Predicted model as a PDB file, atoms N, CA, C, CB and O in Angstrom, pLDDT in the B-factor column:
MODEL        1                                                                  
ATOM      1  N   MET A   1     168.913  36.743  86.313  1.00 80.00           N  
ATOM      2  CA  MET A   1     167.281  37.225  86.886  1.00 80.00           C  
ATOM      3  C   MET A   1     167.299  36.717  88.155  1.00 80.00           C  
ATOM      4  CB  MET A   1     165.818  36.560  86.047  1.00 80.00           C  
ATOM      5  O   MET A   1     167.766  35.594  88.346  1.00 80.00           O  
ATOM      6  N   SER A   2     166.752  37.535  89.271  1.00 90.00           N  
ATOM      7  CA  SER A   2     167.064  36.860  90.603  1.00 90.00           C  
ATOM      8  C   SER A   2     165.799  36.016  90.970  1.00 90.00           C  
ATOM      9  CB  SER A   2     167.414  37.982  91.812  1.00 90.00           C  
ATOM     10  O   SER A   2     164.791  36.175  90.281  1.00 90.00           O  
ATOM     11  N   SER A   3     165.787  35.345  91.756  1.00 92.00           N  
ATOM     12  CA  SER A   3     164.906  34.295  92.322  1.00 92.00           C  
ATOM     13  C   SER A   3     163.541  34.753  92.547  1.00 92.00           C  
ATOM     14  CB  SER A   3     165.432  33.786  93.592  1.00 92.00           C  
ATOM     15  O   SER A   3     162.618  33.971  92.319  1.00 92.00           O  
ATOM     16  N   HIS A   4     163.278  36.091  93.026  1.00 93.00           N  
ATOM     17  CA  HIS A   4     162.366  36.698  93.665  1.00 93.00           C  
ATOM     18  C   HIS A   4     161.731  37.259  91.924  1.00 93.00           C  
ATOM     19  CB  HIS A   4     163.015  37.901  95.044  1.00 93.00           C  
ATOM     20  O   HIS A   4     160.518  37.182  91.727  1.00 93.00           O  
ATOM     21  N   HIS A   5     162.391  37.637  91.118  1.00 93.00           N  
ATOM     22  CA  HIS A   5     161.806  38.093  89.840  1.00 93.00           C  
ATOM     23  C   HIS A   5     161.341  36.650  89.085  1.00 93.00           C  
ATOM     24  CB  HIS A   5     163.000  39.043  88.907  1.00 93.00           C  
ATOM     25  O   HIS A   5     160.287  36.632  88.451  1.00 93.00           O  
ATOM     26  N   SER A   6     162.109  35.554  89.179  1.00 95.00           N  
ATOM     27  CA  SER A   6     161.601  34.383  88.476  1.00 95.00           C  
ATOM     28  C   SER A   6     160.436  34.167  89.012  1.00 95.00           C  
ATOM     29  CB  SER A   6     162.397  33.198  88.519  1.00 95.00           C  
ATOM     30  O   SER A   6     159.521  33.872  88.243  1.00 95.00           O  
ATOM     31  N   PHE A   7     160.186  34.250  90.340  1.00 96.00           N  
ATOM     32  CA  PHE A   7     159.095  34.118  90.934  1.00 96.00           C  
ATOM     33  C   PHE A   7     157.793  34.632  90.269  1.00 96.00           C  
ATOM     34  CB  PHE A   7     159.306  34.638  92.057  1.00 96.00           C  
ATOM     35  O   PHE A   7     156.755  34.054  89.945  1.00 96.00           O  
ATOM     36  N   GLN A   8     158.212  35.940  90.175  1.00 96.00           N  
ATOM     37  CA  GLN A   8     157.152  36.522  89.690  1.00 96.00           C  
ATOM     38  C   GLN A   8     156.823  36.331  88.241  1.00 96.00           C  
ATOM     39  CB  GLN A   8     157.275  37.758  89.967  1.00 96.00           C  
ATOM     40  O   GLN A   8     155.693  36.508  87.784  1.00 96.00           O  
ATOM     41  N   VAL A   9     157.749  36.002  87.621  1.00 97.00           N  
ATOM     42  CA  VAL A   9     157.326  35.266  86.321  1.00 97.00           C  
ATOM     43  C   VAL A   9     156.369  34.167  86.406  1.00 97.00           C  
ATOM     44  CB  VAL A   9     158.472  34.696  85.677  1.00 97.00           C  
ATOM     45  O   VAL A   9     155.374  34.149  85.681  1.00 97.00           O  
ATOM     46  N   MET A  10     156.583  33.394  87.122  1.00 97.00           N  
ATOM     47  CA  MET A  10     155.649  32.161  87.451  1.00 97.00           C  
ATOM     48  C   MET A  10     154.424  32.554  87.949  1.00 97.00           C  
ATOM     49  CB  MET A  10     156.214  31.211  88.462  1.00 97.00           C  
ATOM     50  O   MET A  10     153.449  31.883  87.610  1.00 97.00           O  
ATOM     51  N   GLU A  11     154.252  33.578  88.745  1.00 96.00           N  
ATOM     52  CA  GLU A  11     153.229  34.266  89.122  1.00 96.00           C  
ATOM     53  C   GLU A  11     152.282  34.639  87.713  1.00 96.00           C  
ATOM     54  CB  GLU A  11     153.808  35.504  89.940  1.00 96.00           C  
ATOM     55  O   GLU A  11     151.218  34.072  87.464  1.00 96.00           O  
ATOM     56  N   ASP A  12     152.828  35.582  86.956  1.00 97.00           N  
ATOM     57  CA  ASP A  12     152.413  35.971  85.987  1.00 97.00           C  
ATOM     58  C   ASP A  12     151.944  35.164  84.915  1.00 97.00           C  
ATOM     59  CB  ASP A  12     153.128  36.623  85.716  1.00 97.00           C  
ATOM     60  O   ASP A  12     150.977  35.368  84.181  1.00 97.00           O  
ATOM     61  N   PHE A  13     152.701  34.283  84.918  1.00 97.00           N  
ATOM     62  CA  PHE A  13     151.922  32.903  83.622  1.00 97.00           C  
ATOM     63  C   PHE A  13     150.718  32.534  84.316  1.00 97.00           C  
ATOM     64  CB  PHE A  13     152.968  31.093  83.310  1.00 97.00           C  
ATOM     65  O   PHE A  13     149.783  32.112  83.636  1.00 97.00           O  
ATOM     66  N   THR A  14     150.581  32.635  85.680  1.00 96.00           N  
ATOM     67  CA  THR A  14     149.386  31.841  85.697  1.00 96.00           C  
ATOM     68  C   THR A  14     147.900  32.478  85.509  1.00 96.00           C  
ATOM     69  CB  THR A  14     149.429  31.191  86.938  1.00 96.00           C  
ATOM     70  O   THR A  14     146.812  31.909  85.420  1.00 96.00           O  
ATOM     71  N   GLU A  15     148.209  33.749  85.483  1.00 95.00           N  
ATOM     72  CA  GLU A  15     147.029  34.803  85.345  1.00 95.00           C  
ATOM     73  C   GLU A  15     146.037  34.336  84.279  1.00 95.00           C  
ATOM     74  CB  GLU A  15     147.588  36.307  84.912  1.00 95.00           C  
ATOM     75  O   GLU A  15     144.891  33.980  84.557  1.00 95.00           O  
ATOM     76  N   PRO A  16     146.672  34.363  82.739  1.00 93.00           N  
ATOM     77  CA  PRO A  16     145.767  33.849  81.742  1.00 93.00           C  
ATOM     78  C   PRO A  16     145.316  32.486  81.790  1.00 93.00           C  
ATOM     79  CB  PRO A  16     146.304  34.006  80.567  1.00 93.00           C  
ATOM     80  O   PRO A  16     144.365  32.063  81.132  1.00 93.00           O  
ATOM     81  N   VAL A  17     146.004  31.818  82.567  1.00 93.00           N  
ATOM     82  CA  VAL A  17     145.535  30.176  82.247  1.00 93.00           C  
ATOM     83  C   VAL A  17     144.128  30.058  82.510  1.00 93.00           C  
ATOM     84  CB  VAL A  17     146.304  28.973  83.238  1.00 93.00           C  
ATOM     85  O   VAL A  17     143.596  30.408  83.563  1.00 93.00           O  
ATOM     86  N   THR A  18     143.485  29.505  81.425  1.00 91.00           N  
ATOM     87  CA  THR A  18     141.896  29.190  81.917  1.00 91.00           C  
ATOM     88  C   THR A  18     141.789  27.894  82.172  1.00 91.00           C  
ATOM     89  CB  THR A  18     140.727  29.506  80.878  1.00 91.00           C  
ATOM     90  O   THR A  18     140.592  27.723  82.404  1.00 91.00           O  
ATOM     91  N   ASN A  19     142.492  26.611  82.289  1.00 91.00           N  
ATOM     92  CA  ASN A  19     141.996  26.055  82.867  1.00 91.00           C  
ATOM     93  C   ASN A  19     142.082  25.912  84.431  1.00 91.00           C  
ATOM     94  CB  ASN A  19     142.127  25.335  82.281  1.00 91.00           C  
ATOM     95  O   ASN A  19     143.184  25.703  84.938  1.00 91.00           O  
ATOM     96  N   ALA A  20     140.984  26.016  85.192  1.00 94.00           N  
ATOM     97  CA  ALA A  20     140.865  26.124  86.384  1.00 94.00           C  
ATOM     98  C   ALA A  20     141.615  25.417  87.071  1.00 94.00           C  
ATOM     99  CB  ALA A  20     139.858  25.999  86.688  1.00 94.00           C  
ATOM    100  O   ALA A  20     142.511  25.841  87.802  1.00 94.00           O  
ATOM    101  N   ASN A  21     141.302  24.234  86.887  1.00 93.00           N  
ATOM    102  CA  ASN A  21     141.775  22.893  87.863  1.00 93.00           C  
ATOM    103  C   ASN A  21     143.939  23.239  87.680  1.00 93.00           C  
ATOM    104  CB  ASN A  21     140.928  20.663  86.732  1.00 93.00           C  
ATOM    105  O   ASN A  21     144.659  23.443  88.657  1.00 93.00           O  
ATOM    106  N   LEU A  22     144.282  23.210  86.669  1.00 93.00           N  
ATOM    107  CA  LEU A  22     145.886  23.738  86.313  1.00 93.00           C  
ATOM    108  C   LEU A  22     145.779  25.276  87.001  1.00 93.00           C  
ATOM    109  CB  LEU A  22     146.324  23.827  84.269  1.00 93.00           C  
ATOM    110  O   LEU A  22     146.648  25.425  87.860  1.00 93.00           O  
ATOM    111  N   LYS A  23     145.200  26.059  86.878  1.00 94.00           N  
ATOM    112  CA  LYS A  23     145.455  27.029  87.510  1.00 94.00           C  
ATOM    113  C   LYS A  23     145.639  27.303  89.255  1.00 94.00           C  
ATOM    114  CB  LYS A  23     144.614  27.623  86.989  1.00 94.00           C  
ATOM    115  O   LYS A  23     146.410  27.928  89.983  1.00 94.00           O  
ATOM    116  N   THR A  24     144.546  26.507  89.392  1.00 96.00           N  
ATOM    117  CA  THR A  24     144.743  26.229  90.980  1.00 96.00           C  
ATOM    118  C   THR A  24     145.824  25.279  91.449  1.00 96.00           C  
ATOM    119  CB  THR A  24     143.469  25.639  91.562  1.00 96.00           C  
ATOM    120  O   THR A  24     146.148  25.490  92.618  1.00 96.00           O  
ATOM    121  N   ARG A  25     146.432  24.347  90.888  1.00 95.00           N  
ATOM    122  CA  ARG A  25     147.676  23.697  91.017  1.00 95.00           C  
ATOM    123  C   ARG A  25     148.775  24.262  90.868  1.00 95.00           C  
ATOM    124  CB  ARG A  25     147.774  22.833  90.346  1.00 95.00           C  
ATOM    125  O   ARG A  25     149.734  24.027  91.602  1.00 95.00           O  
ATOM    126  N   LEU A  26     148.802  25.152  89.826  1.00 96.00           N  
ATOM    127  CA  LEU A  26     149.682  26.031  89.650  1.00 96.00           C  
ATOM    128  C   LEU A  26     150.324  27.095  90.937  1.00 96.00           C  
ATOM    129  CB  LEU A  26     149.065  26.681  88.637  1.00 96.00           C  
ATOM    130  O   LEU A  26     151.477  27.261  91.334  1.00 96.00           O  
ATOM    131  N   LEU A  27     149.088  27.670  91.336  1.00 96.00           N  
ATOM    132  CA  LEU A  27     149.188  28.645  92.259  1.00 96.00           C  
ATOM    133  C   LEU A  27     149.515  28.083  93.863  1.00 96.00           C  
ATOM    134  CB  LEU A  27     147.854  29.420  92.135  1.00 96.00           C  
ATOM    135  O   LEU A  27     150.186  28.602  94.755  1.00 96.00           O  
ATOM    136  N   ASN A  28     148.806  26.905  93.828  1.00 96.00           N  
ATOM    137  CA  ASN A  28     149.043  25.974  95.002  1.00 96.00           C  
ATOM    138  C   ASN A  28     150.617  25.682  94.895  1.00 96.00           C  
ATOM    139  CB  ASN A  28     148.069  24.513  94.914  1.00 96.00           C  
ATOM    140  O   ASN A  28     151.060  25.751  96.041  1.00 96.00           O  
ATOM    141  N   SER A  29     151.378  25.459  94.220  1.00 96.00           N  
ATOM    142  CA  SER A  29     152.935  24.966  93.624  1.00 96.00           C  
ATOM    143  C   SER A  29     153.631  26.033  94.497  1.00 96.00           C  
ATOM    144  CB  SER A  29     153.323  25.142  91.644  1.00 96.00           C  
ATOM    145  O   SER A  29     154.359  25.834  95.470  1.00 96.00           O  
ATOM    146  N   LEU A  30     153.223  27.317  93.896  1.00 96.00           N  
ATOM    147  CA  LEU A  30     153.695  28.398  94.308  1.00 96.00           C  
ATOM    148  C   LEU A  30     153.821  28.585  95.959  1.00 96.00           C  
ATOM    149  CB  LEU A  30     152.901  29.335  93.677  1.00 96.00           C  
ATOM    150  O   LEU A  30     154.879  28.981  96.450  1.00 96.00           O  
ATOM    151  N   ASN A  31     152.702  28.281  96.746  1.00 96.00           N  
ATOM    152  CA  ASN A  31     152.896  28.294  97.593  1.00 96.00           C  
ATOM    153  C   ASN A  31     153.436  27.450  98.555  1.00 96.00           C  
ATOM    154  CB  ASN A  31     152.291  28.600  97.653  1.00 96.00           C  
ATOM    155  O   ASN A  31     153.520  27.635  99.769  1.00 96.00           O  
ATOM    156  N   ARG A  32     153.796  26.496  97.876  1.00 95.00           N  
ATOM    157  CA  ARG A  32     154.203  25.191  99.019  1.00 95.00           C  
ATOM    158  C   ARG A  32     155.659  25.378  99.004  1.00 95.00           C  
ATOM    159  CB  ARG A  32     153.762  23.374  98.525  1.00 95.00           C  
ATOM    160  O   ARG A  32     156.072  26.286  98.283  1.00 95.00           O  
ATOM    161  N   LYS A  33     156.791  24.462  99.884  1.00 95.00           N  
ATOM    162  CA  LYS A  33     158.040  24.199 100.010  1.00 95.00           C  
ATOM    163  C   LYS A  33     158.486  23.882  98.548  1.00 95.00           C  
ATOM    164  CB  LYS A  33     158.261  23.125 101.034  1.00 95.00           C  
ATOM    165  O   LYS A  33     157.872  23.026  97.910  1.00 95.00           O  
ATOM    166  N   SER A  34     159.723  24.667  97.911  1.00 95.00           N  
ATOM    167  CA  SER A  34     160.167  24.155  96.774  1.00 95.00           C  
ATOM    168  C   SER A  34     159.393  24.642  95.624  1.00 95.00           C  
ATOM    169  CB  SER A  34     160.173  22.791  96.855  1.00 95.00           C  
ATOM    170  O   SER A  34     159.209  23.772  94.772  1.00 95.00           O  
ATOM    171  N   PRO A  35     158.958  25.640  95.402  1.00 96.00           N  
ATOM    172  CA  PRO A  35     157.866  26.072  94.351  1.00 96.00           C  
ATOM    173  C   PRO A  35     158.192  26.120  92.747  1.00 96.00           C  
ATOM    174  CB  PRO A  35     157.445  27.510  94.733  1.00 96.00           C  
ATOM    175  O   PRO A  35     157.429  26.067  91.783  1.00 96.00           O  
ATOM    176  N   PHE A  36     159.983  26.273  92.849  1.00 96.00           N  
ATOM    177  CA  PHE A  36     160.189  26.165  91.407  1.00 96.00           C  
ATOM    178  C   PHE A  36     160.003  24.848  90.796  1.00 96.00           C  
ATOM    179  CB  PHE A  36     161.476  26.585  91.087  1.00 96.00           C  
ATOM    180  O   PHE A  36     159.622  24.617  89.648  1.00 96.00           O  
ATOM    181  N   ARG A  37     160.395  23.821  91.925  1.00 96.00           N  
ATOM    182  CA  ARG A  37     160.297  22.400  91.502  1.00 96.00           C  
ATOM    183  C   ARG A  37     159.028  22.152  91.076  1.00 96.00           C  
ATOM    184  CB  ARG A  37     160.636  21.438  92.528  1.00 96.00           C  
ATOM    185  O   ARG A  37     158.738  21.638  89.995  1.00 96.00           O  
ATOM    186  N   ASN A  38     157.821  22.727  92.417  1.00 96.00           N  
ATOM    187  CA  ASN A  38     156.354  22.191  92.112  1.00 96.00           C  
ATOM    188  C   ASN A  38     155.842  22.518  90.909  1.00 96.00           C  
ATOM    189  CB  ASN A  38     155.365  22.646  93.028  1.00 96.00           C  
ATOM    190  O   ASN A  38     155.255  21.744  90.153  1.00 96.00           O  
ATOM    191  N   PHE A  39     156.146  24.113  90.657  1.00 96.00           N  
ATOM    192  CA  PHE A  39     155.713  24.520  89.389  1.00 96.00           C  
ATOM    193  C   PHE A  39     156.338  23.811  88.231  1.00 96.00           C  
ATOM    194  CB  PHE A  39     155.927  25.889  89.263  1.00 96.00           C  
ATOM    195  O   PHE A  39     155.537  23.634  87.314  1.00 96.00           O  
ATOM    196  N   LYS A  40     157.413  23.405  88.038  1.00 95.00           N  
ATOM    197  CA  LYS A  40     157.742  22.891  86.899  1.00 95.00           C  
ATOM    198  C   LYS A  40     157.003  21.676  86.815  1.00 95.00           C  
ATOM    199  CB  LYS A  40     159.111  22.748  86.752  1.00 95.00           C  
ATOM    200  O   LYS A  40     156.359  21.422  85.798  1.00 95.00           O  
ATOM    201  N   ALA A  41     157.040  20.792  87.929  1.00 95.00           N  
ATOM    202  CA  ALA A  41     156.046  19.658  87.658  1.00 95.00           C  
ATOM    203  C   ALA A  41     154.872  19.631  87.171  1.00 95.00           C  
ATOM    204  CB  ALA A  41     155.799  19.125  88.527  1.00 95.00           C  
ATOM    205  O   ALA A  41     154.528  19.016  86.162  1.00 95.00           O  
ATOM    206  N   GLU A  42     154.047  20.452  88.029  1.00 94.00           N  
ATOM    207  CA  GLU A  42     152.912  20.841  87.408  1.00 94.00           C  
ATOM    208  C   GLU A  42     152.829  20.999  85.918  1.00 94.00           C  
ATOM    209  CB  GLU A  42     152.593  21.932  87.947  1.00 94.00           C  
ATOM    210  O   GLU A  42     152.192  20.231  85.197  1.00 94.00           O  
ATOM    211  N   VAL A  43     153.552  22.103  85.472  1.00 94.00           N  
ATOM    212  CA  VAL A  43     153.458  22.659  84.014  1.00 94.00           C  
ATOM    213  C   VAL A  43     153.932  21.305  83.279  1.00 94.00           C  
ATOM    214  CB  VAL A  43     154.539  24.151  83.662  1.00 94.00           C  
ATOM    215  O   VAL A  43     153.230  20.867  82.368  1.00 94.00           O  
ATOM    216  N   ASP A  44     155.261  20.550  83.706  1.00 94.00           N  
ATOM    217  CA  ASP A  44     155.206  19.127  82.840  1.00 94.00           C  
ATOM    218  C   ASP A  44     154.188  18.161  82.663  1.00 94.00           C  
ATOM    219  CB  ASP A  44     156.066  18.333  83.257  1.00 94.00           C  
ATOM    220  O   ASP A  44     154.165  17.227  81.862  1.00 94.00           O  
ATOM    221  N   ASN A  45     153.337  18.502  83.519  1.00 90.00           N  
ATOM    222  CA  ASN A  45     152.048  17.476  83.292  1.00 90.00           C  
ATOM    223  C   ASN A  45     151.055  17.977  82.369  1.00 90.00           C  
ATOM    224  CB  ASN A  45     151.235  17.185  84.631  1.00 90.00           C  
ATOM    225  O   ASN A  45     149.995  17.387  82.155  1.00 90.00           O  
ATOM    226  N   ASP A  46     151.410  19.110  81.798  1.00 87.00           N  
ATOM    227  CA  ASP A  46     150.203  19.357  80.699  1.00 87.00           C  
ATOM    228  C   ASP A  46     151.033  19.932  79.358  1.00 87.00           C  
ATOM    229  CB  ASP A  46     148.894  20.661  81.323  1.00 87.00           C  
ATOM    230  O   ASP A  46     151.569  21.034  79.473  1.00 87.00           O  
ATOM    231  N   GLU A  47     151.137  19.278  78.217  1.00 90.00           N  
ATOM    232  CA  GLU A  47     151.979  19.795  77.155  1.00 90.00           C  
ATOM    233  C   GLU A  47     151.711  20.938  76.260  1.00 90.00           C  
ATOM    234  CB  GLU A  47     152.166  18.865  76.393  1.00 90.00           C  
ATOM    235  O   GLU A  47     152.444  21.445  75.411  1.00 90.00           O  
ATOM    236  N   HIS A  48     150.546  21.230  76.610  1.00 89.00           N  
ATOM    237  CA  HIS A  48     149.947  22.424  75.860  1.00 89.00           C  
ATOM    238  C   HIS A  48     150.604  23.548  76.858  1.00 89.00           C  
ATOM    239  CB  HIS A  48     148.066  22.433  75.745  1.00 89.00           C  
ATOM    240  O   HIS A  48     151.476  24.278  76.386  1.00 89.00           O  
ATOM    241  N   TYR A  49     150.256  23.684  78.048  1.00 92.00           N  
ATOM    242  CA  TYR A  49     150.569  24.605  78.873  1.00 92.00           C  
ATOM    243  C   TYR A  49     152.256  24.337  78.975  1.00 92.00           C  
ATOM    244  CB  TYR A  49     149.651  24.482  80.239  1.00 92.00           C  
ATOM    245  O   TYR A  49     152.950  25.352  79.036  1.00 92.00           O  
ATOM    246  N   ARG A  50     152.751  23.376  78.991  1.00 94.00           N  
ATOM    247  CA  ARG A  50     154.403  23.364  78.896  1.00 94.00           C  
ATOM    248  C   ARG A  50     154.700  24.271  77.694  1.00 94.00           C  
ATOM    249  CB  ARG A  50     155.121  21.727  78.617  1.00 94.00           C  
ATOM    250  O   ARG A  50     155.536  25.147  77.920  1.00 94.00           O  
ATOM    251  N   GLN A  51     154.329  24.243  76.816  1.00 95.00           N  
ATOM    252  CA  GLN A  51     154.758  24.793  75.296  1.00 95.00           C  
ATOM    253  C   GLN A  51     154.405  26.221  75.553  1.00 95.00           C  
ATOM    254  CB  GLN A  51     153.844  24.086  73.823  1.00 95.00           C  
ATOM    255  O   GLN A  51     155.187  27.061  75.106  1.00 95.00           O  
ATOM    256  N   GLN A  52     153.202  26.685  76.295  1.00 95.00           N  
ATOM    257  CA  GLN A  52     152.824  28.156  76.610  1.00 95.00           C  
ATOM    258  C   GLN A  52     154.260  28.548  77.895  1.00 95.00           C  
ATOM    259  CB  GLN A  52     150.802  28.234  77.412  1.00 95.00           C  
ATOM    260  O   GLN A  52     155.102  29.429  77.718  1.00 95.00           O  
ATOM    261  N   TRP A  53     154.215  27.996  78.628  1.00 96.00           N  
ATOM    262  CA  TRP A  53     155.284  28.626  79.950  1.00 96.00           C  
ATOM    263  C   TRP A  53     156.300  28.628  79.206  1.00 96.00           C  
ATOM    264  CB  TRP A  53     155.616  27.737  81.474  1.00 96.00           C  
ATOM    265  O   TRP A  53     156.790  29.757  79.241  1.00 96.00           O  
ATOM    266  N   PHE A  54     157.104  27.682  78.290  1.00 96.00           N  
ATOM    267  CA  PHE A  54     158.481  27.753  77.634  1.00 96.00           C  
ATOM    268  C   PHE A  54     158.496  29.378  76.906  1.00 96.00           C  
ATOM    269  CB  PHE A  54     158.665  26.336  76.351  1.00 96.00           C  
ATOM    270  O   PHE A  54     159.262  30.280  77.244  1.00 96.00           O  
ATOM    271  N   MET A  55     157.505  29.456  75.904  1.00 96.00           N  
ATOM    272  CA  MET A  55     157.163  30.730  75.231  1.00 96.00           C  
ATOM    273  C   MET A  55     157.361  31.998  76.052  1.00 96.00           C  
ATOM    274  CB  MET A  55     155.756  30.682  74.804  1.00 96.00           C  
ATOM    275  O   MET A  55     158.121  32.897  75.689  1.00 96.00           O  
ATOM    276  N   PHE A  56     156.623  32.033  77.208  1.00 97.00           N  
ATOM    277  CA  PHE A  56     155.887  33.164  78.445  1.00 97.00           C  
ATOM    278  C   PHE A  56     157.476  33.480  78.794  1.00 97.00           C  
ATOM    279  CB  PHE A  56     154.608  32.340  80.142  1.00 97.00           C  
ATOM    280  O   PHE A  56     157.944  34.607  78.630  1.00 97.00           O  
ATOM    281  N   ARG A  57     158.311  32.286  79.330  1.00 96.00           N  
ATOM    282  CA  ARG A  57     159.448  32.594  80.205  1.00 96.00           C  
ATOM    283  C   ARG A  57     160.431  32.975  79.575  1.00 96.00           C  
ATOM    284  CB  ARG A  57     159.870  31.644  80.968  1.00 96.00           C  
ATOM    285  O   ARG A  57     161.332  33.501  80.229  1.00 96.00           O  
ATOM    286  N   ASP A  58     160.620  32.810  77.810  1.00 97.00           N  
ATOM    287  CA  ASP A  58     161.360  33.185  77.293  1.00 97.00           C  
ATOM    288  C   ASP A  58     161.319  34.535  76.585  1.00 97.00           C  
ATOM    289  CB  ASP A  58     161.551  32.351  76.792  1.00 97.00           C  
ATOM    290  O   ASP A  58     162.247  35.222  76.159  1.00 97.00           O  
ATOM    291  N   GLU A  59     160.225  34.701  76.571  1.00 96.00           N  
ATOM    292  CA  GLU A  59     159.310  36.425  76.164  1.00 96.00           C  
ATOM    293  C   GLU A  59     160.147  37.317  77.323  1.00 96.00           C  
ATOM    294  CB  GLU A  59     156.962  36.502  76.622  1.00 96.00           C  
ATOM    295  O   GLU A  59     160.970  38.220  77.168  1.00 96.00           O  
ATOM    296  N   GLU A  60     159.622  36.720  78.508  1.00 96.00           N  
ATOM    297  CA  GLU A  60     159.913  37.433  80.008  1.00 96.00           C  
ATOM    298  C   GLU A  60     161.454  37.639  80.038  1.00 96.00           C  
ATOM    299  CB  GLU A  60     159.413  36.385  81.448  1.00 96.00           C  
ATOM    300  O   GLU A  60     161.865  38.718  80.463  1.00 96.00           O  
ATOM    301  N   SER A  61     162.230  36.815  79.675  1.00 95.00           N  
ATOM    302  CA  SER A  61     163.673  36.656  80.035  1.00 95.00           C  
ATOM    303  C   SER A  61     164.236  37.954  78.968  1.00 95.00           C  
ATOM    304  CB  SER A  61     164.361  34.849  79.672  1.00 95.00           C  
ATOM    305  O   SER A  61     164.872  38.935  79.354  1.00 95.00           O  
ATOM    306  N   ILE A  62     163.849  37.688  77.643  1.00 96.00           N  
ATOM    307  CA  ILE A  62     164.468  38.392  76.557  1.00 96.00           C  
ATOM    308  C   ILE A  62     164.078  39.937  77.300  1.00 96.00           C  
ATOM    309  CB  ILE A  62     163.747  37.979  74.822  1.00 96.00           C  
ATOM    310  O   ILE A  62     164.989  40.719  77.570  1.00 96.00           O  
ATOM    311  N   ARG A  63     162.521  40.296  77.613  1.00 95.00           N  
ATOM    312  CA  ARG A  63     162.324  41.572  78.206  1.00 95.00           C  
ATOM    313  C   ARG A  63     163.038  41.932  79.248  1.00 95.00           C  
ATOM    314  CB  ARG A  63     161.175  41.737  78.552  1.00 95.00           C  
ATOM    315  O   ARG A  63     163.484  43.078  79.204  1.00 95.00           O  
ATOM    316  N   PHE A  64     163.331  41.157  80.373  1.00 94.00           N  
ATOM    317  CA  PHE A  64     164.265  41.523  81.329  1.00 94.00           C  
ATOM    318  C   PHE A  64     165.609  41.926  81.109  1.00 94.00           C  
ATOM    319  CB  PHE A  64     164.341  40.645  82.058  1.00 94.00           C  
ATOM    320  O   PHE A  64     166.271  42.731  81.764  1.00 94.00           O  
ATOM    321  N   LEU A  65     165.955  41.216  80.026  1.00 94.00           N  
ATOM    322  CA  LEU A  65     167.560  41.211  79.459  1.00 94.00           C  
ATOM    323  C   LEU A  65     167.426  42.782  79.001  1.00 94.00           C  
ATOM    324  CB  LEU A  65     168.024  39.887  77.915  1.00 94.00           C  
ATOM    325  O   LEU A  65     168.001  43.718  79.556  1.00 94.00           O  
ATOM    326  N   LYS A  66     166.659  42.862  78.020  1.00 94.00           N  
ATOM    327  CA  LYS A  66     166.505  44.525  77.298  1.00 94.00           C  
ATOM    328  C   LYS A  66     166.628  45.250  78.487  1.00 94.00           C  
ATOM    329  CB  LYS A  66     164.894  45.022  76.431  1.00 94.00           C  
ATOM    330  O   LYS A  66     167.650  45.934  78.549  1.00 94.00           O  
ATOM    331  N   GLU A  67     165.795  45.299  79.548  1.00 91.00           N  
ATOM    332  CA  GLU A  67     165.422  46.413  80.651  1.00 91.00           C  
ATOM    333  C   GLU A  67     166.847  46.529  81.316  1.00 91.00           C  
ATOM    334  CB  GLU A  67     164.082  45.923  81.868  1.00 91.00           C  
ATOM    335  O   GLU A  67     167.208  47.552  81.899  1.00 91.00           O  
ATOM    336  N   GLN A  68     167.588  45.460  81.190  1.00 90.00           N  
ATOM    337  CA  GLN A  68     169.137  45.409  82.117  1.00 90.00           C  
ATOM    338  C   GLN A  68     169.856  46.470  81.135  1.00 90.00           C  
ATOM    339  CB  GLN A  68     170.172  43.532  82.195  1.00 90.00           C  
ATOM    340  O   GLN A  68     170.464  47.487  81.468  1.00 90.00           O  
ATOM    341  N   ILE A  69     169.655  46.031  80.002  1.00 91.00           N  
ATOM    342  CA  ILE A  69     170.969  46.624  78.847  1.00 91.00           C  
ATOM    343  C   ILE A  69     170.310  48.207  78.678  1.00 91.00           C  
ATOM    344  CB  ILE A  69     171.064  45.532  76.844  1.00 91.00           C  
ATOM    345  O   ILE A  69     171.101  49.142  78.556  1.00 91.00           O  
ATOM    346  N   ASP A  70     169.035  48.428  78.677  1.00 88.00           N  
ATOM    347  CA  ASP A  70     168.526  49.507  78.764  1.00 88.00           C  
ATOM    348  C   ASP A  70     169.140  50.710  79.975  1.00 88.00           C  
ATOM    349  CB  ASP A  70     167.203  49.080  78.901  1.00 88.00           C  
ATOM    350  O   ASP A  70     169.495  51.867  79.751  1.00 88.00           O  
ATOM    351  N   GLU A  71     169.112  49.995  81.245  1.00 85.00           N  
ATOM    352  CA  GLU A  71     169.788  50.808  81.990  1.00 85.00           C  
ATOM    353  C   GLU A  71     171.174  50.884  82.217  1.00 85.00           C  
ATOM    354  CB  GLU A  71     169.349  50.717  82.918  1.00 85.00           C  
ATOM    355  O   GLU A  71     171.771  51.783  82.808  1.00 85.00           O  
ATOM    356  N   LEU A  72     171.662  49.818  81.675  1.00 86.00           N  
ATOM    357  CA  LEU A  72     173.003  49.910  81.456  1.00 86.00           C  
ATOM    358  C   LEU A  72     173.663  51.235  80.692  1.00 86.00           C  
ATOM    359  CB  LEU A  72     173.280  48.732  80.746  1.00 86.00           C  
ATOM    360  O   LEU A  72     174.566  51.991  81.051  1.00 86.00           O  
ATOM    361  N   ASN A  73     173.009  51.211  79.734  1.00 86.00           N  
ATOM    362  CA  ASN A  73     173.045  52.358  78.451  1.00 86.00           C  
ATOM    363  C   ASN A  73     172.939  53.700  79.203  1.00 86.00           C  
ATOM    364  CB  ASN A  73     171.615  52.220  77.216  1.00 86.00           C  
ATOM    365  O   ASN A  73     173.822  54.549  79.080  1.00 86.00           O  
ATOM    366  N   GLU A  74     171.603  53.934  80.165  1.00 80.00           N  
ATOM    367  CA  GLU A  74     171.546  54.948  80.662  1.00 80.00           C  
ATOM    368  C   GLU A  74     172.656  55.631  81.607  1.00 80.00           C  
ATOM    369  CB  GLU A  74     170.554  54.801  81.113  1.00 80.00           C  
ATOM    370  O   GLU A  74     172.972  56.821  81.641  1.00 80.00           O  
ATOM    371  N   ASP A  75     173.166  54.550  82.371  1.00 68.00           N  
ATOM    372  CA  ASP A  75     174.496  54.923  82.978  1.00 68.00           C  
ATOM    373  C   ASP A  75     175.385  55.326  82.209  1.00 68.00           C  
ATOM    374  CB  ASP A  75     175.080  54.006  83.621  1.00 68.00           C  
ATOM    375  O   ASP A  75     176.320  55.752  82.887  1.00 68.00           O  
ATOM    376  N   ASP A  76     175.548  55.398  81.303  1.00 62.00           N  
ATOM    377  CA  ASP A  76     176.692  55.645  80.321  1.00 62.00           C  
ATOM    378  C   ASP A  76     176.681  56.964  80.015  1.00 62.00           C  
ATOM    379  CB  ASP A  76     176.637  54.862  79.047  1.00 62.00           C  
ATOM    380  O   ASP A  76     177.514  57.424  79.234  1.00 62.00           O  
TER     381      ASP A  76                                                      
ENDMDL                                                                          
END                                                                             
C-alpha cells in the first residue's frame, strides 16, 4: 500500500469519530509534519479508539489486498 493510500486510510478513519476533541486532534496531526507518527501518537492516547483504529486499518488492508488480487486476476 502506498503512503498516499495509507494517508487516505487515516483520513477515512477520522470521519466516523464521534469524540470531537479527538477528531480535531487526529485531523490536525495529518496536517502537520510527520503525519503518520503524529496520527499514531494521537490514537495511542485513547485505548478505545486505538482498538478501533487497528480494526479499521486491518479491514482496509484486507480490502486493499483483495482489490490487488482481483486486478491481477483480471490481467490473466
